[in-house]
N, C-alpha and C positions, 0 to 999 in steps of 0.2 A: 678550417675549424668546423667540426661537426655541429649540426643543429641540435640544440638541447630540447628534449621532449619532457615537459614537466606536468605533474598532476594538475588537471584543469579544475577550476571552480565551476561546477555545473549548476549551482544555484547560489543566490546571494548569501545564504547562511551556511553553506557547506564549508567545513573546516578540514575534513578528511574523508576518505572513501576506501572501498575495497577494489583493487585491480582484479576484477573477476576473471577476464581472459584476455590474452593477446590475440588479435585477429591476423597479425603478420608474424613472421619469424625472421631471424637474422639472415640477411642476404636478399630479402624480398625487395623488389622495386616498389617505391611508394610515390604516388601522385597526389596532387592536391585533391582532397575529397576522399582519399582512401581511409577506410575505417581502421584505425590502429589498434584500438582496444575497447573493451566494455568495462565501464566503471560503475560499481554498485554504490548508490547513495542510500540514505535512510528511507527513500520513497520508491526508488525504481532503479533499474539497470539501464544506463545510457551509453551511447556510443561516443567515443573520442575520435574525432576526425582530424586528419592531417591538413594543414594549410600550406605545407611546403612539399617540394619534390626531392627525391633522393633515393638512397638505399638504406634499409634498416641495418644499421651497423652494429648496435649493441643493445640488448635488453638488460636494464639494470635492476628492475624490480620484477620478480617472478609473478606469474598469474596466481591469484588466490591470496595475495598479500593483503592483509587488513590494515586499517588505520594509517593509510598513506596520506601524509599531510599535503594540503593544497600547495602547489609550488615546488614540491619535492621532485628531484630529477629521477625520471623513470626509464629513459631510453635516449639513444643517440641516433641521429639520422645523418648519413654521409652525403655531402653535396657532390655534384658532378666533379670528377677529377680527383676526389679524395679516396684513399685506401685505408686499410686497417690500421696503419701507423698513426692515423689521426685520432684513434681511439685510446692511445696510450695515456695513462694517468687518470682515467675515469674508472671509478670503482662502484660496485653495487652499493646503493644507499638505503636498502631496506632488507630486513631479515627474510629468510625463506618462509613460504606459507605453510600453514598447518595442513595435514594431509586431507582433512575433510572439511575445509572451510566452505560453509554454505553461501549461496548467492541467490538473489531474487530474480534470476533470469527465467523467462517463461518460454523461450524458444531455444532450440539446440543451436550451438555455435560450431563453426568449423574448427578442426584441430589446429591449435596455434603452435604446436611443437613438431619439429621435423624428426620423425622416426621412420624406420623402414616399414612399409605397408605389409601387414601380415596376409598370408594366403587365406586364413579363416579367422573366425572370432578368437581372440586370445585375451588373457588377463591384461588389463591396461595398467601395468605397473612396471617401473624401471627403478631398481634399487629401492629407495624409500619413497619414491614419487609415484603417485597414482594419477593417471590421466583420465579426467572425467569432466563432463560439462557441468556448469554451475547448477543447472536444474537437477541433474542427476545427483549431485552432491547434497543438495537441499532435501530432496525426497529421501535419500538414504539416511540423512541425519534425523529427519522427522520419524522415520520408521525404526530407527535404532540399528540400522545395518552397518556392518563393517564394509566400507566402500572397497577395500582391497580384496575382499572375498568375492566380488562380483566380476564376472567375465564381460568384457566390452565387445560390442559388435559394430561400433562406429568406425569412422576413418582411423586407421593406424591403431586399432584396438581400443579406441577411446570409449569409456563408459558413457552411455547416453540414457535418456529417460526410459525407453522401453526395456533396457537391461535391468534397471532397478525394479521396475514394475513386475518383471517376470521372475525376479530373484526369489528363491525359496530358501530361507535360512535353515541351517541344520538344527534339528531338535536339540534343545538344551537338556542335559542330563537331569537337572533338578526338576524340570517339568515332566520328564518321562517317569521319574521316580516319585512323583507327587504322592504323598501319603505313605511312602515306604521309608522315608528318612525323617529324622527329627528336624523341625523347622525352628530355628532360634536366631536371635540377633537381628540385625537390620535387614529389611527386605531387599532383594536384589534390585538393582536399578542401572540405568545407563544415562550418561550425560549428553544433552543436546546442545551443541554450540549455538550461541545466540547470533542471529543475523544483525546487520547494522540497523535494520528497521526495528527489530525487537528491542535492541539496546536504546534506541531513540525513544520508542514508546514508553519504555520503563522509566527513562530519565524525565521525560516531559510530564507524564502523568503523576509521577511521584512529586515533582515540583509543584504541579497544580494542586494536589490535595494538601500539600504542606503550606503553600503560600497563598492560595486563593480561598477566601472565606465563602464556601458554598452554602446556599440554602435552596430548598426545593419546594415547588408548588405543583399540585396535581389537579387534573380536571378530567371528567368523563365526557366524551363527545359521541353523539348519535350519528351513525353513518348511513342510515337507510336512504336518505335523499341523495347523498353522494354516490352510493352504490348504484342507484337507479340512473343517475346522470351518466356515470361511467359506462353502464351497460348500454345505454342509448348511443353514446358517442362511439363506442367500439363497434356497435352493430352497423353503423353507417361508414365505417372506415375503409371497407373493401380491402382489408388486410394491409393497408398502408401504414397503420400504426396500431398500437395496443396500449392504451393508458392503464397505469397502475394506480392504486390508492396512494402510493408514495408520491406520484406526480402531483396529485391534488394537494397533498400535504406540503410539498415544496413550494408550490405557488401560494397556498394559504399562508404559510410562514412569511414569505416575502411580502405579501400584502399586509399582514399584521405588523410587520416591522415598519412599513411605510405609514401605517395608521398610528402606530405607537413608536415613533422614532427614538424615544428615550431608551428603548430596549436594544436598539441597533448601535451599540457603543462598545468601546474598549477603555479600560483603565490604563492610563499611561504615566502614573506617578503623580506629577504635578498638574496634569491636565486630563480631561476626558475627551476622547475622540468619538464624535457622533457622525455616523456615515450617512451619506445621502443616497446610497444605493444598497440594495439587499443582495449581497453575494452569499449564497447559501451553500455551505459545505455539507456534503452527504457522505456519511460513513459507509465504506465498502470493505467487507471482510475479504481478505486474500490469504493465501497460504503464508503462514508465518507472521501475520500481523494485520494491520488495519491502516487504510489510507482514507483521506477525505477530499476527493476532487470537488471543485467548486462550480456551481451554476451561477454565473455572474449576471447581475441585473435581472434576477428571476421575476421581479414584479412587472417587468416590461415584456415578458415572454409568455406565450400561450402554453396550454397544457401539452400540445403536440411537440412543440419545440423543446420544452423541458423534458419530456419523455425521451426524445431522440438524443439530446445531449447527455442525459443521465445514463442511458444504455451505452453510448459511445465511451463515456468516461469510465464506467464500470468495467467495460471490456479492456480498455487500455490499462486500468489498474491491475486487473487479474493477469494480464499479459506482461506486466512489468514495464509498460511503455509510457507511463505518465511523464510529461515534461513538467519542470518547475512551475510554469504558468498555469498548469492544470490544477494544482493543489495548494498554491500559496495565496494568501490574502483574503480568505473568507471572513465574513463578519458575524456569522451565526452558523451553528451546526445542528444537523438532525441525525439521530441514531435510531434506526428502526429495526427492532427484533421481532416484530409481529409475525413475520413469515416463519419464525421458529416456534410459534405458539406461546411466546412470553407475554403474560398479561400486563405486567408492570415492572419497571426497573428505574434506577437512577443512574444517569451517566455522569462521567467526569468531564469538566470543562476543558476545552483544548485552548490553552493560552496562545496568544493574548486575547482571544475572544472572551466575551463576558457571559455567554449563555449557550446551552445545548438542550435540545428537546429530545427526550427519550420516548419513543413511540411503541406501544404494545399492540397486541393483536385485537382485531374486532371480533366480538363474540355475541351470541344471542343472550340477552339478559331481560329480566322483567323490570319495567319501569312504570312509574305512576304518572298518568296523564288524565287531567280532568277528573281526578278521583278514582280512575280505573286503572287496574294493573294490565299492562299490555306488553307484548314482546317487542324488543328493539335490538338492532345491532349496535353495540356500544364499544368504543375504544378508549382506553385510559392512556393519558400522556402525562409525563412529568417534566417540568422545566427546571433545570439547574441554573442558578444565577450566581454571578460574582457580586457579593454584597457591597463591594467597593464601588461598583459602577451601576448596579441596578437594585433599587429598593423593592420591597414586597408589593407595594401598590402598583409599581410599573410592571412587574412580572405578572400581576393579576390582570392588568389591563391588556397585556399582550395575549394572555390565554383567553380572555373574554373575546378579543377580536378574532383569534384563531378559531375558537369554537363557533362563532357566528359564520365565518367563511366556510367552514367544513360542513356545518349542519344545514346551511342554505347556500349550496354551491353556485346558484345563479348570481349571488352577490359578487362573485369573482369576475363577472363580466362588466361590472359597473366602473 
């Protein structure tokens, strides 16, 4: 009897996923530890590893198939001594994939379909099927390209990233004749298929705004002392590290949560959950969405360790390599748009967390000190709170503590 390969649960909350690519083809020998497929979740693309040995007998769910339920039969592995007759009676249990299903894979994958190798680059199409890497599909979808119009240069004519980046679409007649024809009706458009990540973001944040009573508190923070401390620390680093303002903000938030533990909470219906550790989620923008990797126990970590972990997690996020333990379980979130020149904004709470800090850019402003107008580098922050868990006074105390730590960075050493 063949070994049944079923859609794995790659995180405690995963209910379904996209079978992005098969890394083996029918007839391939499989050993324990062989990577069978790449599964796209709402956060990352993860590898599905075999724990058994045998021969890949039958692929039941084609690559690119979306919304494959956890536990659904996706393939069959023949054990030693079994032949194709053991596969009789098993049928495909999922529909064929869409031609341009995007996936969040950040590295090129080997061709999982056995086709004759071309002598030169050829269009990667066979009938209605187009062979392309998940990354190539995603980039094409974002650019509005017809994936079937692109010539593949990868193995067996597979379309890969460089093919999409080098693709020059044909000029559209409407654009060429701009001003020469009457323009009426609805503007031309193209539809971009939503990734699993974008669907999850849309669902969770809609639920947050509908079900979580948000209120907002803002404060201005002077950064001159922090910027001087950062400059001095980076000057003596010998290029071993490079601290950012965001590293200071992460540590200051963690220390403020320890100082005001009433803000480090979650609303759980009949009870309130107050955390004894500050696990700070840091929003990272990636192609097609947003993820929030977690710096755990940030109040116990120095600036250098926080900096190293943040950079490592951000790289994993952009490469689509985050593991569930990297992004699950944060107690508080930071969203920093200061690097884009945004002065102030209000963020949406990421349930079940009860607060998120929106950080704007630092800029030169005129402030009044001792009756005198003087220049200062000032940053505006806004705290969004779940009013079921955090009252206004608690949010104000948190911001007061945060302001103290950032304006007097030496207090972070106490």
